[in-house]
C-alpha positions in Angstrom: -54.5 -40.7 -36.6 -58.1 -41.8 -37.0 -59.4 -38.2 -36.7 -57.1 -37.2 -39.5 -58.6 -39.8 -41.8 -62.1 -38.8 -40.8 -61.4 -35.1 -41.6 -59.9 -36.1 -45.0 -63.0 -38.1 -45.9 -65.3 -35.2 -44.7 -63.4 -32.6 -46.8 -63.4 -34.9 -49.8 -67.2 -35.5 -49.7 -67.8 -31.8 -49.0 -65.6 -30.8 -52.0 -67.4 -33.1 -54.3 -70.8 -31.8 -53.0 -69.8 -28.2 -53.6 -68.6 -29.0 -57.2 -71.9 -30.9 -58.0 -74.1 -28.1 -56.5 -72.1 -25.4 -58.4 -72.5 -27.3 -61.7 -76.2 -27.7 -61.1 -76.6 -24.0 -60.3 -74.6 -23.0 -63.4 -76.9 -25.1 -65.6 -80.0 -23.6 -64.0 -78.5 -20.1 -64.4 -77.8 -20.7 -68.1 -81.3 -21.9 -68.8 -82.9 -19.1 -66.8 -80.9 -16.5 -68.8 -81.9 -18.2 -72.1 -85.5 -18.1 -71.0 -85.3 -14.5 -70.0 -83.9 -13.5 -73.4 -86.7 -15.4 -75.2 -89.3 -13.6 -73.0 -87.7 -10.3 -73.8 -87.8 -10.9 -77.5 -91.5 -11.9 -77.2 -92.3 -8.8 -75.2 -90.5 -6.6 -77.8 -92.5 -8.1 -80.6 -95.7 -7.7 -78.6 -94.9 -4.1 -77.9 -94.2 -3.3 -81.6 -97.5 -5.1 -82.6 -99.5 -3.0 -80.1 -98.0 0.2 -81.3 -98.8 -0.7 -84.9 -102.3 -1.6 -83.9 -102.8 1.6 -82.0 -101.6 3.6 -85.1 -104.0 1.7 -87.3 -106.9 2.3 -85.0 -106.1 6.0 -84.8 -106.0 6.3 -88.6 -109.3 4.4 -88.9 -110.9 6.6 -86.3 -109.7 9.7 -88.1 -111.0 8.4 -91.4 -114.5 7.9 -89.9 -114.4 11.3 -88.1 -113.6 13.0 -91.4 -116.8 11.4 -92.9 -115.3 8.4 -94.6 -117.5 5.4 -95.5 -120.7 7.5 -95.2 -119.7 9.1 -92.0 -118.6 5.9 -90.3 -122.1 4.5 -91.1 -123.4 7.7 -89.5 -121.1 7.0 -86.6 -122.6 3.6 -86.1 -126.1 4.9 -86.4 -125.6 7.7 -83.9 -124.9 5.3 -81.1 -121.6 6.8 -80.0 -121.0 7.2 -76.3 -121.1 10.6 -74.6 -117.4 10.6 -74.4 -117.0 10.0 -78.1 -119.5 12.8 -78.8 -117.5 15.2 -76.6 -114.3 14.2 -78.4 -115.9 14.7 -81.8 -117.2 18.1 -80.7 -113.8 19.2 -79.5 -112.2 18.0 -82.7 -114.8 19.8 -84.8 -114.3 22.9 -82.7 -110.6 22.8 -83.2 -111.0 22.3 -87.0 -113.4 25.2 -87.1 -111.2 27.4 -85.0 -108.2 26.6 -87.3 -110.1 27.4 -90.4 -110.1 31.2 -89.8 -107.3 33.6 -88.9 -107.5 37.1 -87.6 -105.4 39.8 -89.3 -104.0 42.9 -87.8 -107.0 44.9 -89.1 -109.4 42.6 -87.4 -110.9 41.1 -90.6 -111.3 37.3 -91.0 -109.5 35.5 -93.7 -111.1 32.1 -94.6 -108.6 29.3 -95.2 -109.9 26.3 -97.0 -109.4 23.0 -95.1 -108.0 20.6 -97.6 -107.9 17.8 -95.2 -111.7 17.4 -95.1 -113.6 16.2 -98.1 
């Protein structure tokens, strides 16, 4: 009879411990999900901001390449890197190539580039 009482006490204590641990784990899970949602909102806002910033920088760079604000203060007093110079050359080459078209007879037709001042 004594072993039956001991097993009842053991299962009672074990049942309470399982309930307490389950409640603590549920609370931790709730707060971790809430934190993850907040982190996701922050990352989405950061991603949108970086996309807007990249678009702004691209439009500013295009403005300077096209000669705005006195040629980008003469492309920062001609101190652009070799990479930038190569990019500028390829852009200018593409613009120059796009400004003429060949006809079937082989004569060139000049097309005015209205995007450049």
